[in-house]
C-alpha positions as CSV (number, residue, x, y, z in Angstrom):
1,M,73.8,108.4,24.5
2,K,72.9,111.5,26.5
3,I,75.4,114.2,26.9
4,G,75.1,116.7,29.8
5,I,72.5,116.8,32.5
6,F,69.4,117.1,30.4
7,G,68.3,114.9,27.5
8,S,65.3,115.4,25.3
9,G,63.0,113.5,27.6
10,D,63.9,115.7,30.7
11,T,61.5,118.6,30.0
12,K,59.7,118.2,33.4
13,L,63.0,118.1,35.3
14,R,64.3,121.2,33.5
15,T,61.0,123.1,34.2
16,A,61.1,122.1,37.9
17,M,64.7,123.3,38.2
18,S,63.9,126.7,36.5
19,V,61.0,127.2,38.9
20,L,63.3,126.7,41.9
21,K,66.2,129.0,41.0
22,T,64.8,132.5,41.7
23,K,64.4,133.5,45.4
24,L,63.3,136.9,46.7
25,V,64.2,137.4,50.3
26,N,63.1,140.4,52.5
27,V,64.2,140.8,56.1
28,I,62.8,143.4,58.4
29,Y,63.3,144.0,62.2
30,I,60.1,145.0,64.1
31,R,59.8,146.1,67.7
32,T,57.1,143.7,68.6
33,S,56.5,140.2,70.2
34,P,56.3,137.0,68.2
35,R,52.6,136.7,69.2
36,A,51.7,140.2,68.0
37,L,53.6,139.6,64.7
38,W,51.9,136.3,64.1
39,N,48.5,137.8,64.8
40,A,49.3,140.6,62.3
41,L,50.3,138.1,59.6
42,T,47.3,135.8,60.1
43,R,44.3,137.8,61.1
44,P,42.1,139.8,58.7
45,Q,41.6,142.8,61.1
46,F,45.4,143.4,60.7
47,T,46.0,142.4,57.0
48,R,43.3,144.8,55.8
49,Q,45.4,147.6,57.3
50,Y,48.8,146.9,55.8
51,Y,48.3,144.4,52.9
52,V,46.9,146.7,50.3
53,G,43.5,146.5,51.9
54,L,43.1,142.7,51.4
55,E,41.6,140.7,54.2
56,L,43.1,137.3,54.9
57,Q,40.8,134.3,55.1
58,A,42.8,131.4,56.3
59,E,42.6,127.9,57.8
60,L,46.0,127.7,59.5
61,K,46.6,124.0,59.0
62,P,48.4,122.1,56.2
63,G,46.1,121.9,53.2
64,G,43.9,124.8,54.5
65,R,42.9,127.8,52.3
66,F,45.0,131.0,52.5
67,D,43.3,133.7,50.5
68,Y,43.7,137.4,50.5
69,M,40.2,138.7,49.7
70,H,39.2,142.0,48.0
71,R,36.9,144.3,49.9
72,A,34.1,145.6,47.7
73,E,34.0,149.0,49.4
74,L,37.8,149.5,48.7
75,H,38.6,147.5,45.6
76,G,35.2,147.7,43.8
77,R,35.0,144.0,43.3
78,P,34.6,140.8,45.5
79,G,36.7,137.7,45.4
80,A,40.3,136.8,46.0
81,G,43.3,139.0,45.1
82,V,45.6,136.2,46.0
83,E,44.7,132.5,46.5
84,G,46.8,130.0,48.3
85,V,47.1,126.8,50.3
86,V,48.9,126.4,53.6
87,I,51.9,124.1,53.3
88,E,53.4,124.4,56.8
89,V,52.5,126.1,60.1
90,I,54.5,126.5,63.3
91,P,52.6,129.1,65.3
92,R,54.6,132.3,66.0
93,K,57.6,130.8,64.2
94,K,56.9,129.8,60.6
95,L,54.2,129.9,58.0
96,V,54.5,128.6,54.4
97,H,51.8,128.9,51.7
98,S,51.3,128.9,48.0
99,F,50.7,132.3,46.3
100,E,48.6,132.5,43.2
101,P,47.8,136.1,42.2
102,K,44.4,136.7,40.7
103,F,45.2,140.2,39.4
104,I,47.7,138.8,36.9
105,E,47.9,135.6,34.8
106,D,50.4,133.3,36.4
107,K,50.9,130.0,38.1
108,P,51.4,129.6,41.9
109,S,54.7,130.4,43.7
110,R,55.5,130.0,47.4
111,V,55.8,132.4,50.4
112,T,57.6,131.5,53.6
113,Y,57.4,133.7,56.7
114,E,59.9,133.0,59.5
115,I,59.8,134.9,62.8
116,E,62.9,135.0,65.0
117,P,62.6,136.7,68.4
118,M,65.6,138.9,69.3
119,G,65.0,140.5,72.7
120,L,62.6,143.4,72.2
121,V,62.4,142.9,68.5
122,C,61.5,140.2,66.0
123,K,63.4,139.4,62.8
124,L,60.9,138.7,60.1
125,S,62.2,136.9,57.0
126,V,59.9,136.6,54.0
127,T,61.1,134.4,51.3
128,H,59.1,134.3,48.0
129,D,60.3,131.5,45.7
130,E,59.3,128.8,43.2
131,F,58.3,131.4,40.7
132,P,57.0,130.1,37.4
133,E,59.6,130.7,34.7
134,G,58.9,133.8,32.6
135,G,55.7,134.7,34.6
136,P,54.9,138.2,35.8
137,T,54.6,137.4,39.6
138,L,58.3,138.0,40.4
139,E,58.4,141.5,39.0
140,T,55.1,142.4,40.6
141,V,56.0,141.2,44.1
142,R,59.6,142.6,43.9
143,E,58.1,146.1,44.5
144,G,55.2,144.9,46.6
145,W,56.9,143.1,49.4
146,P,59.0,146.1,50.7
147,E,55.8,148.2,50.7
148,I,53.8,145.6,52.5
149,L,56.5,144.9,55.1
150,S,57.2,148.5,55.8
151,S,53.5,149.1,56.4
152,L,53.3,146.1,58.7
153,K,56.3,147.4,60.7
154,S,54.7,150.8,61.0
155,L,51.4,149.3,62.1
156,L,53.0,147.2,64.8
157,E,55.3,149.9,66.1
158,T,53.0,153.0,65.9
159,G,49.5,151.6,65.5
160,E,49.2,153.1,62.0
161,A,49.9,151.4,58.7
162,L,51.6,153.4,56.0
163,V,49.6,154.9,53.2
164,I,51.8,154.6,50.1
165,P,50.8,156.9,47.3
166,R,50.2,155.3,43.9
167,D,50.7,156.8,40.5
168,P,47.2,157.6,38.9
């Protein structure tokens, strides 16, 4: 007889539930159009300016690649900084992709961008969830998302991304 929700054979279910429970949500309001915001989120000439120098290489269709690539001249190495796969795309409204950092050892999580037009501004909600239990991605992106989104806002509103100083 099993008592409680989980029995000894329910390890997979317990792991799946622990992956789903942590959700990091960032909301920012940007004076821009949905088209300009979408372009900034999905085109490498924009991501390289606000996303810590990484250039997005993406196939914007379910199952397509969604990789933020290092630039040798900036990062001193080639290859992906973050690898992912597109899960859902609704142009200028919603983009969902997996997120597997290559700069730390961890399994994939998930990122959802939602764009909501509000007159002269857009509300951008970025939800990062499905973190592997005990992995380092959550703590790494907890600081990273506010920096990236602040730089994106600055780029779209002023034409210049923020340069955020790093400790040596």
